[in-house]
C-alpha positions in Angstrom: -44.9 -57.5 -10.4 -48.1 -56.3 -12.0 -47.5 -54.8 -15.5 -48.5 -51.1 -15.7 -50.6 -50.5 -18.8 -50.5 -46.9 -20.0 -50.9 -47.6 -23.7 -54.6 -46.7 -24.1 -54.2 -43.5 -22.1 -51.2 -42.5 -24.2 -52.9 -43.5 -27.4 -56.0 -41.4 -26.6 -54.0 -38.4 -25.4 -53.7 -37.0 -28.9 -50.0 -37.2 -29.2 -48.6 -34.0 -30.8 -45.0 -34.3 -31.8 -42.6 -32.1 -33.8 -41.6 -35.2 -35.7 -44.4 -35.0 -38.2 -43.5 -37.1 -41.3 -42.3 -34.8 -44.1 -44.1 -35.3 -47.4 -43.1 -33.9 -50.8 -46.0 -32.7 -53.0 -48.4 -34.4 -50.8 -47.0 -37.9 -51.5 -46.3 -40.3 -48.7 -42.7 -41.0 -48.0 -41.1 -44.4 -48.7 -41.6 -46.9 -45.9 -39.2 -46.6 -43.1 -38.7 -49.9 -41.1 -37.4 -49.7 -37.6 -36.8 -52.4 -35.0 -37.8 -51.6 -31.4 -36.2 -53.5 -28.6 -37.8 -53.2 -25.1 -34.6 -53.5 -23.0 -34.0 -56.3 -20.5 -36.4 -59.3 -19.9 -39.1 -60.0 -17.3 -37.9 -63.5 -16.4 -34.2 -62.6 -16.2 -32.4 -59.3 -15.9 -35.1 -56.7 -15.3 -32.8 -53.8 -15.3 -32.9 -51.0 -12.7 -35.4 -51.4 -9.8 -36.3 -48.3 -7.7 -38.5 -48.1 -4.7 -40.5 -44.8 -5.2 -41.9 -43.5 -2.0 -45.0 -41.4 -2.1 -47.6 -40.3 0.5 -49.4 -43.4 1.5 -46.9 -46.1 0.4 -44.1 -47.2 -1.9 -44.1 -48.5 -5.5 -41.4 -50.8 -7.1 -40.6 -49.3 -10.4 -38.9 -51.9 -12.6 -37.1 -50.8 -15.7 -38.2 -53.7 -17.8 -41.8 -52.8 -17.3 -41.3 -49.2 -18.1 -39.2 -50.2 -21.2 -42.0 -52.4 -22.5 -44.7 -49.9 -21.8 -42.8 -47.0 -23.5 -41.9 -49.3 -26.5 -45.6 -50.2 -27.1 -46.6 -46.6 -27.0 -43.8 -45.5 -29.3 -44.8 -48.3 -31.7 -48.5 -47.1 -31.8 -47.3 -43.6 -32.6 -44.9 -44.7 -35.3 -47.6 -46.7 -37.0 -49.7 -43.6 -37.1 -46.9 -41.9 -38.9 -46.7 -44.7 -41.5 -43.4 -46.1 -40.1 -43.1 -49.9 -40.2 -42.2 -51.4 -36.8 -41.0 -54.8 -35.6 -40.4 -55.6 -32.0 -37.9 -58.1 -30.5 -40.5 -59.1 -27.9 -43.8 -57.8 -26.7 -44.7 -59.3 -23.4 -47.3 -61.7 -24.7 -46.6 -63.9 -21.7 -47.4 -61.1 -19.4 -50.9 -60.4 -20.8 -49.7 -58.3 -23.7 -50.2 -57.3 -26.5 -52.4 -54.4 -25.5 -56.2 -54.7 -25.3 -58.8 -52.2 -26.2 -57.2 -51.1 -29.4 -58.8 -53.1 -32.3 -57.5 -50.6 -34.8 -54.0 -51.5 -34.0 -52.5 -54.4 -36.0 -50.9 -57.2 -34.0 -47.2 -56.5 -33.3 -44.7 -58.2 -35.6 -42.6 -60.0 -33.0 -39.2 -61.4 -33.5 -39.1 -63.5 -30.3 -39.2 -67.2 -31.3 -41.4 -67.9 -28.2 -44.0 -65.1 -27.9 -45.9 -67.1 -25.1 -42.9 -66.6 -22.8 -41.9 -63.4 -24.4 -38.4 -63.5 -22.9 -36.5 -66.0 -25.0 -34.7 -63.8 -27.4 -31.2 -63.3 -25.9 -29.4 -60.1 -25.9 -27.0 -60.9 -28.7 -29.8 -62.4 -30.8 -31.9 -59.3 -30.7 -29.8 -57.3 -33.2 -29.5 -60.4 -35.5 -33.3 -60.7 -35.5 -33.7 -57.0 -36.3 -31.4 -57.4 -39.4 -33.2 -60.6 -40.4 -36.6 -58.7 -40.2 -35.4 -56.2 -42.8 -35.2 -53.3 -40.2 -33.1 -50.3 -41.3 -32.2 -49.4 -37.8 -32.4 -50.8 -34.3 -33.5 -48.7 -31.2 -33.2 -50.3 -27.9 -35.5 -48.7 -25.3 -34.0 -48.4 -21.8 -34.0 -46.1 -18.7 -30.8 -45.2 -16.9 -29.6 -45.8 -13.3 -26.7 -44.2 -11.6 -24.6 -45.2 -8.5 -25.1 -41.7 -7.2 -27.4 -38.7 -7.5 -28.3 -37.2 -10.8 -30.8 -37.2 -13.6 -30.4 -36.6 -17.3 -30.2 -37.9 -20.9 -27.7 -40.3 -22.3 -27.6 -41.8 -25.8 -25.6 -45.0 -26.3 -24.0 -46.1 -29.6 -21.5 -48.7 -30.7 -17.8 -48.1 -31.1 -16.6 -48.8 -34.6 -13.5 -50.3 -33.0 -15.6 -53.3 -32.1 -16.1 -54.3 -35.6 -19.1 -52.1 -36.4 -19.3 -49.7 -39.2 -19.0 -46.1 -38.2 -22.6 -45.2 -38.9 -24.1 -45.2 -35.5 -22.6 -42.0 -34.3 -24.3 -39.8 -36.9 -27.6 -41.4 -36.1 -27.0 -41.1 -32.3 -26.2 -37.4 -32.7 -29.6 -36.7 -34.3 -31.4 -38.8 -31.7 -29.7 -37.2 -28.8 -30.2 -33.6 -30.0 -33.9 -34.3 -30.8 -34.5 -35.9 -27.4 -32.7 -33.2 -25.5 -35.0 -30.6 -27.0 -38.1 -32.6 -26.3 -37.2 -33.6 -22.7 -35.8 -30.3 -21.8 -37.5 -27.6 -23.9 -35.7 -24.2 -23.6 -33.3 -25.9 -21.2 -35.5 -24.9 -18.3 -35.5 -28.1 -16.2 -33.1 -27.6 -13.3 -31.1 -30.6 -12.4 -31.7 -32.4 -15.7 -28.3 -32.9 -17.3 -27.1 -33.5 -20.7 -24.8 -36.6 -20.2 -24.1 -36.7 -23.8 -23.2 -39.6 -26.2 -21.6 -42.7 -24.8 -20.0 -45.3 -27.1 -19.1 -48.8 -26.3 -19.5 -52.5 -27.0 -23.1 -52.8 -26.0 -24.2 -56.6 -26.0 -27.7 -55.9 -27.1 -26.5 -54.2 -30.3 -23.7 -56.5 -31.3 -25.8 -58.6 -33.7 -27.2 -55.6 -35.6 -24.5 -55.9 -38.3 -24.7 -53.4 -41.2 -27.5 -51.4 -39.7 -27.3 -48.6 -37.1 -28.1 -49.3 -33.5 -28.8 -46.8 -30.8 -29.8 -47.2 -27.2 -32.2 -44.7 -25.5 -31.5 -43.8 -22.0 -33.9 -40.7 -21.6 -33.9 -40.4 -17.9 -32.4 -41.7 -14.7 -35.0 -43.8 -12.8 -32.7 -44.3 -9.8 -33.2 -40.6 -9.1 -35.9 -40.4 -6.5 -37.7 -37.5 -8.0 -37.7 -39.0 -11.5 -38.9 -42.3 -10.1 -41.8 -40.6 -8.4 -42.7 -38.8 -11.6 -43.0 -42.2 -13.4 -44.9 -44.0 -10.6 -48.5 -44.8 -11.7 -50.0 -43.7 -8.4 -48.8 -40.2 -9.1 -50.8 -37.9 -11.3 -47.8 -36.6 -13.2 -46.7 -40.1 -14.3 -48.8 -40.2 -17.4 -47.5 -36.8 -18.5 -43.9 -37.8 -18.0 -44.3 -41.1 -19.8 -46.0 -39.4 -22.6 -43.1 -36.8 -22.8 -40.7 -39.7 -23.0 -42.7 -41.3 -25.8 -43.0 -38.1 -27.8 -39.2 -37.6 -27.4 -38.4 -41.1 -28.7 -40.9 -40.9 -31.6 -39.5 -37.5 -32.6 -35.9 -38.8 -32.5 -36.7 -41.9 -34.6 -38.4 -40.0 -37.3 -35.7 -37.2 -37.3 -33.0 -39.9 -37.5 -34.3 -41.3 -40.8 -32.1 -39.3 -43.2 -28.9 -40.2 -41.2 -30.0 -43.8 -41.1 -30.6 -43.9 -44.9 -27.3 -42.0 -45.5 -25.4 -44.5 -43.4 -26.8 -47.5 -45.2 -25.9 -45.9 -48.5 -22.4 -45.3 -47.3 -22.6 -41.5 -47.6 -22.4 -38.7 -45.1 -25.8 -37.6 -43.8 
């Protein structure tokens, strides 16, 4: 499956987000270090796969490709906002990291085998985020449902599975911010707020002592949503850009809750 490269288009689109970094007296804020995990892996579980039909043909939309594409674009924007970013893998074995962006420093990759880019197992990803000094882990995914429907879901860990009860506060900020960004004015018909979902998510188990949140901004098993994300359709770039902006805004907005949780106080 050919990797879809949207990064340069997104990077040059002049991203404007409500998540501008707040400064005090003109001073830059202290470094905020996050770990981005593009969900799934190209040589194993690729996640949801949808056949998007459009005039003239069909396109196989794989979640793993979309996750990686969005994660790279989120990373670029966060670096512009002086946020430190590490990634669990970057798709180097698939022709990544991105080309045509000499101003962008090489991604700090946690995968032990960047040539294959898929060797960091699910349980190891959270461990690697912690070892890299990240304050929070964000796993980039896109949802699929057994039936019709499209909407936003945000996943966080249940403290009953041995995690500190700090994820929910971060997830609440993330979810509210993304809802406003993806459905401004609640005008999108058929786009549902599926809310927060807690559980024992394998990809986040190793992120001990730091918050971990999983993004599920849209449902790509929904035929209309899949079509909006298909690169042969003009709207695809705009929709991906909207998802990127939403996740960037959510990550920046979540910083106070992240820091409060790490300090053991209420945000």
